[in-house]
C-alpha positions as CSV (number, residue, x, y, z in Angstrom):
1,M,-57.2,-37.6,-5.5
2,D,-58.4,-39.3,-2.0
3,Y,-61.6,-37.0,-1.0
4,V,-61.8,-39.2,2.1
5,A,-58.6,-37.8,3.8
6,L,-59.1,-33.9,2.1
7,G,-62.4,-34.0,4.1
8,K,-60.2,-35.3,7.3
9,S,-57.4,-33.1,6.1
10,I,-60.1,-30.2,6.4
11,K,-61.7,-30.9,9.5
12,K,-57.9,-31.6,11.3
13,F,-57.1,-27.9,10.8
14,R,-60.5,-26.4,11.2
15,H,-60.3,-28.0,14.8
16,I,-56.5,-26.5,14.8
17,A,-57.7,-23.4,13.9
18,D,-60.3,-23.8,16.5
19,L,-63.1,-22.9,13.9
20,T,-66.2,-24.2,13.9
21,Q,-67.9,-25.4,10.0
22,E,-70.3,-22.4,10.6
23,D,-67.0,-20.2,10.2
24,V,-65.7,-21.7,7.9
25,A,-68.6,-21.6,5.6
26,E,-69.1,-17.6,6.4
27,Q,-65.4,-17.1,5.4
28,C,-65.7,-19.4,2.3
29,E,-69.3,-17.8,1.4
30,C,-71.7,-21.0,1.4
31,S,-73.3,-22.8,3.4
32,T,-72.4,-24.8,6.6
33,S,-73.7,-28.2,4.8
34,H,-71.8,-27.6,2.1
35,I,-68.2,-27.8,4.4
36,T,-70.0,-30.8,6.2
37,Q,-70.7,-32.3,2.6
38,I,-67.0,-31.7,1.6
39,E,-65.6,-33.1,5.2
40,N,-67.6,-36.2,5.1
41,A,-66.4,-36.5,0.7
42,K,-70.3,-36.3,0.0
43,V,-69.1,-33.5,-2.6
44,I,-65.9,-32.9,-4.4
45,P,-65.3,-29.3,-3.1
46,S,-63.8,-26.8,-6.6
47,L,-60.3,-25.5,-6.8
48,D,-61.8,-21.8,-6.2
49,M,-63.6,-23.5,-3.1
50,L,-60.8,-25.6,-2.1
51,I,-58.7,-22.1,-2.2
52,K,-61.2,-20.4,0.0
53,I,-61.2,-23.3,2.4
54,A,-57.2,-23.3,2.8
55,N,-57.2,-19.3,3.1
56,A,-60.1,-19.3,5.9
57,L,-57.8,-22.3,7.6
58,H,-54.5,-20.3,7.3
59,V,-52.7,-23.1,5.1
60,T,-51.6,-24.1,2.4
61,I,-53.6,-26.2,-0.4
62,D,-50.5,-28.6,0.0
63,K,-51.1,-29.3,3.4
64,L,-54.9,-30.1,2.9
65,V,-54.0,-32.5,0.1
66,N,-50.8,-33.9,2.0
67,R,-51.9,-37.3,4.4
68,D,-48.8,-37.3,5.9
69,Y,-49.7,-35.3,9.2
70,R,-46.9,-34.7,11.5
71,H,-49.5,-34.3,14.7
72,P,-52.9,-36.0,14.1
73,E,-53.4,-36.4,17.7
74,Y,-54.0,-32.6,18.2
75,I,-57.7,-34.0,16.9
76,Y,-58.3,-36.4,19.5
77,L,-56.9,-34.2,22.3
78,K,-59.1,-31.2,21.5
79,D,-62.2,-33.1,21.3
80,I,-61.3,-34.6,24.5
81,S,-60.6,-31.4,25.8
82,E,-63.7,-30.2,24.9
83,R,-65.7,-33.3,26.1
84,L,-63.7,-32.9,29.5
85,E,-64.9,-29.4,29.9
86,K,-68.9,-30.2,30.2
87,Y,-68.0,-31.8,33.6
88,S,-67.2,-30.6,36.8
89,V,-63.7,-30.1,38.1
90,A,-63.8,-33.0,40.4
91,R,-65.3,-35.4,37.8
92,R,-62.5,-34.2,35.4
93,I,-59.6,-34.9,38.2
94,L,-60.9,-38.5,38.4
95,I,-61.2,-38.7,34.8
96,C,-57.4,-37.7,34.9
97,E,-56.6,-39.9,37.4
98,D,-57.8,-42.9,35.8
99,L,-56.3,-42.0,32.5
100,N,-53.1,-42.0,34.2
101,R,-53.7,-45.3,35.6
102,Y,-54.3,-46.6,32.0
103,L,-51.2,-45.3,30.5
104,D,-49.1,-46.7,33.3
105,T,-50.4,-49.7,32.6
106,I,-50.1,-49.7,28.9
107,E,-46.3,-48.3,29.9
108,K,-45.9,-51.1,32.2
109,F,-46.7,-53.8,29.4
110,S,-44.7,-52.3,26.7
111,L,-41.6,-53.0,28.7
112,L,-42.2,-56.7,28.8
113,E,-42.7,-57.1,25.2
């Protein structure tokens, strides 16, 4: 089993569920550092712990161990959204405009290939 991929999967579904490591740890009756270590593949979770994590994230175990992600971009989009929240509305608008220009450039050059 690929425990690095498992940790990434747990983190992905935790973000999708909008849960912190503390939230998951509380539901699994373990320490936050234990969840952190599992997500970072420093500790191999027991089957019992894997079941608890899956239940906390409202997913099946097969979803946690499956590396074929349908929407891996959700992790990045959520992270970007959270990072943008610390900026003023005016700054967020500027960032979005810059991102749109960047995407326009990518699309323009993609058409040339």
